[in-house]
C-alpha positions in Angstrom: 0.0 -0.1 0.1 1.8 3.3 -1.3 -1.1 5.9 -1.8 -3.5 7.0 0.7 -6.8 8.8 -0.3 -8.1 11.4 1.9 -11.0 10.0 3.9 -14.2 10.9 1.7 -17.0 11.2 4.2 -17.7 14.1 6.4 -16.2 14.1 9.9 -18.5 16.6 11.7 -20.5 19.6 11.5 -19.5 21.9 8.7 -16.3 23.8 9.4 -16.0 27.5 9.9 -13.9 27.8 7.1 -14.1 25.9 3.5 -10.2 25.4 3.6 -10.4 24.0 7.2 -8.6 20.9 7.7 -9.5 18.0 10.2 -8.3 16.2 13.4 -8.2 12.5 13.9 -8.3 11.7 17.5 -6.4 8.1 17.3 -5.7 5.6 20.0 -2.3 4.0 19.7 -2.9 1.0 21.9 -0.6 -0.2 24.7 2.4 -0.2 23.1 2.7 -3.1 20.3 2.5 -1.4 16.7 0.8 -4.5 15.4 -2.0 -3.5 18.0 -2.8 -0.6 15.7 -5.8 -0.6 13.9 -5.6 -0.6 10.2 -7.3 2.8 10.2 -5.2 4.3 13.0 -2.0 3.1 10.6 -3.5 4.6 7.5 -3.9 8.2 9.2 -0.5 8.1 10.5 0.5 7.6 6.9 -1.3 10.3 5.8 -1.0 12.9 8.7 0.9 16.2 7.8 1.1 16.8 11.7 1.0 14.1 14.5 0.8 15.6 18.2 1.5 12.8 20.3 1.5 11.9 24.1 3.8 10.4 26.6 2.1 6.9 26.4 3.1 6.2 22.7 5.7 4.0 22.5 9.1 4.2 20.2 7.7 1.3 18.0 4.7 3.2 17.2 6.4 6.4 16.4 8.9 4.6 14.3 5.4 3.9 12.0 5.1 7.4 11.2 6.9 8.3 8.0 10.0 10.2 8.6 8.8 13.7 6.7 6.0 13.9 9.0 5.8 16.8 11.2 5.8 15.6 14.9 5.1 17.7 18.1 5.4 15.9 21.6 2.5 17.1 24.0 3.0 14.2 26.8 1.9 14.7 30.5 3.6 12.9 33.5 2.5 13.3 37.1 3.2 17.1 37.8 5.1 17.6 34.6 3.4 18.6 31.6 5.1 19.7 27.9 2.1 21.8 27.2 -0.9 22.5 29.2 -4.1 21.2 28.0 -5.6 24.4 26.9 -2.4 25.0 24.9 -3.0 21.5 23.2 -6.4 22.7 22.7 -5.7 25.8 20.9 -2.9 24.0 18.8 -5.4 21.4 17.3 -7.7 24.3 16.3 -5.2 26.5 14.8 -3.2 23.8 12.8 -6.7 22.4 11.5 -7.6 26.1 10.6 -4.4 26.0 8.4 -6.1 23.2 6.1 -4.0 20.5 7.7 -4.8 16.7 8.3 -3.8 16.5 12.1 -3.5 13.3 14.0 -3.8 13.6 17.8 -2.4 10.3 18.8 -2.8 8.9 22.3 -1.7 5.9 24.1 -4.4 3.2 24.8 -8.0 4.5 23.8 -8.6 8.1 23.7 -11.9 8.0 25.2 -10.7 6.2 28.3 -8.7 8.2 30.9 -7.4 9.8 27.9 -9.1 13.4 27.9 -10.2 12.8 24.5 -13.7 14.3 25.0 -12.3 17.4 26.3 -10.3 18.0 23.2 -13.3 17.2 21.0 -15.6 19.6 22.7 -12.9 22.3 21.9 -12.9 21.4 18.3 -16.5 21.1 17.9 -17.1 24.7 19.5 -14.7 26.1 16.9 -16.5 24.2 14.3 -13.2 22.1 13.2 -14.0 18.5 11.6 -13.0 15.8 13.6 -13.1 11.9 13.8 -12.2 9.3 16.3 -10.4 5.8 16.0 -10.6 3.8 19.0 -7.5 2.0 20.3 -6.8 -1.0 22.4 -6.9 0.3 26.1 -4.3 -0.6 28.4 -6.7 -2.6 30.7 -7.5 -5.1 27.8 -4.0 -5.0 26.2 -2.1 -5.5 29.3 -4.2 -7.9 30.8 -4.1 -10.1 27.5 -0.5 -9.8 27.2 0.4 -11.0 30.7 -2.3 -14.0 30.5 -4.7 -12.4 32.8 -8.5 -12.3 31.3 -10.1 -9.7 33.0 -13.4 -11.7 33.3 -13.6 -15.5 34.0 -16.3 -17.7 35.1 -15.9 -18.5 38.8 -13.6 -15.7 39.2 -14.8 -12.4 37.9 -18.1 -11.7 36.4 -17.6 -8.1 36.0 -14.5 -5.4 35.7 -14.3 -2.0 36.6 -11.6 0.8 35.1 -10.8 3.3 37.5 -8.0 6.1 37.4 -5.5 6.4 40.2 -4.5 9.9 38.7 -5.9 13.0 40.4 -5.8 16.6 39.4 -3.8 18.9 41.7 -6.5 19.9 44.6 -8.9 17.5 43.3 -10.7 15.5 46.2 -10.0 11.9 46.7 -12.9 9.9 45.1 -15.7 8.3 46.9 -14.3 4.7 47.5 -17.6 3.3 49.2 -19.0 2.2 45.9 -16.4 -0.6 45.6 -17.4 -3.8 47.3 -15.5 -7.3 47.8 -16.9 -9.7 45.4 -16.0 -11.7 42.2 -14.8 -8.9 40.2 -11.9 -7.2 38.6 -10.5 -3.8 39.4 -8.1 -2.0 37.0 -6.4 1.1 38.1 -4.7 3.2 35.5 -1.5 5.0 36.5 -1.8 2.9 39.5 2.0 2.6 40.5 2.5 5.6 42.6 -0.6 5.4 44.4 -0.6 1.6 45.3 0.0 2.2 49.0 -3.4 4.2 49.0 -5.3 1.9 47.1 -4.3 -1.0 49.1 -5.1 0.8 52.4 -8.6 2.1 51.1 -9.5 -1.4 49.8 -8.5 -3.1 52.8 -10.6 -0.8 54.9 -13.7 -1.7 52.6 -13.3 -5.3 53.4 -11.4 -6.7 50.6 -9.2 -9.7 51.6 -5.4 -9.0 52.6 -4.6 -12.1 50.4 -6.5 -10.8 47.5 -4.3 -11.4 44.2 -2.9 -8.0 42.5 -0.6 -7.6 39.6 1.4 -4.8 38.5 2.0 -4.7 34.7 4.8 -2.5 33.3 5.0 -1.5 29.5 2.4 -4.2 28.8 2.5 -5.8 25.3 6.1 -4.3 24.6 9.6 -6.4 24.7 10.2 -4.3 27.9 7.1 -5.8 29.6 7.6 -6.6 33.4 4.7 -8.3 35.7 4.9 -8.5 39.2 2.4 -10.4 41.4 1.8 -9.9 44.9 -1.1 -9.6 47.3 -3.3 -6.5 48.2 -1.7 -6.4 51.7 1.9 -6.6 50.2 1.3 -4.5 47.4 2.9 -1.1 49.1 6.0 -3.2 49.3 6.6 -4.2 45.9 7.0 -2.5 42.3 9.2 0.2 43.3 11.7 -0.6 40.3 9.0 -0.5 37.7 8.8 2.2 35.2 5.9 3.9 34.0 3.4 3.2 32.4 2.3 0.8 34.9 -1.3 -1.0 35.2 -2.5 -2.3 38.5 -4.9 -5.4 38.6 -6.8 -6.6 41.7 -8.8 -9.6 41.5 -8.6 -13.3 41.6 -7.9 -13.3 37.9 -4.2 -12.4 38.6 -3.8 -16.1 39.7 -4.2 -17.5 35.9 -1.0 -15.5 35.1 1.0 -18.5 36.3 -0.8 -20.9 33.8 -1.6 -18.4 30.7 1.8 -16.2 30.7 2.7 -16.4 26.9 3.7 -12.9 25.7 6.5 -13.5 23.4 8.0 -9.9 23.1 9.2 -10.3 26.9 11.1 -13.6 26.7 12.5 -16.3 24.8 10.3 -19.3 23.9 10.5 -21.9 26.9 11.4 -19.3 29.3 9.4 -17.7 32.3 7.8 -14.2 32.0 9.7 -11.7 34.2 7.9 -12.4 37.6 8.6 -11.5 41.2 6.7 -12.1 44.4 4.9 -15.1 42.8 3.5 -16.3 45.9 -0.1 -17.0 44.6 -0.8 -20.7 44.5 -2.4 -22.1 41.5 -4.6 -24.6 43.3 -6.1 -21.7 45.0 -8.0 -20.8 41.7 -11.4 -22.0 41.7 -12.7 -24.4 39.1 -15.1 -22.5 36.6 -18.7 -23.1 37.0 
């Protein structure tokens, strides 16, 4: 495939200028470039400007043609290369110059990605836009680590939560979380793992409930640390971001289902520490 036609259908309401370009909000997935959708890859080949965030892996950035202009607009805890308002204004400005802009975000842009905020700005400015979903970190990292988020007899529901709070933002109400056959997935959970452990234990979650930290999931740098809810604050200091936290009985399945080839040579174990969770404790499916 060497030529890429402009996408012919309307993207949103009529733009304020006939010469206005368009902005595509694209999910880059958890890190493995082969998890990009075909549409995401095609747009990366067409784009005149790619505005990308910190969670986009180097392997995915390598898929962008070398002649394409790139702009880093990443955020880390307490450190923003560009404030959100400046990113919003940049997207509007570049589209109004008639350019095809890809706003590239790790995971899925509508799951803790602030994608809706950026699109509201574009809609208010009359800039055409579109959305390409991506494989979110919860499903991508769990799959790579061999941890099905739902499993008969272990978890009949799953909740996605964020552990990243804005400065001055009150702590969320934890009371809606109840012990039971479910899986909890905390995005950006590494820094606040001690608080998460404390709050869940106070709500009656079992001290020996399995938990897993997955760093750089779906990439060759993937690391998986197995532990329990009570031990969670004492592990994971060595892990780099981004790190996903999974809490629930499904973490036990990692011992049997770990398969990710990017993190190991065939026949060798996945990088795992604190592997104190007995496989025999995993209840049989019902």
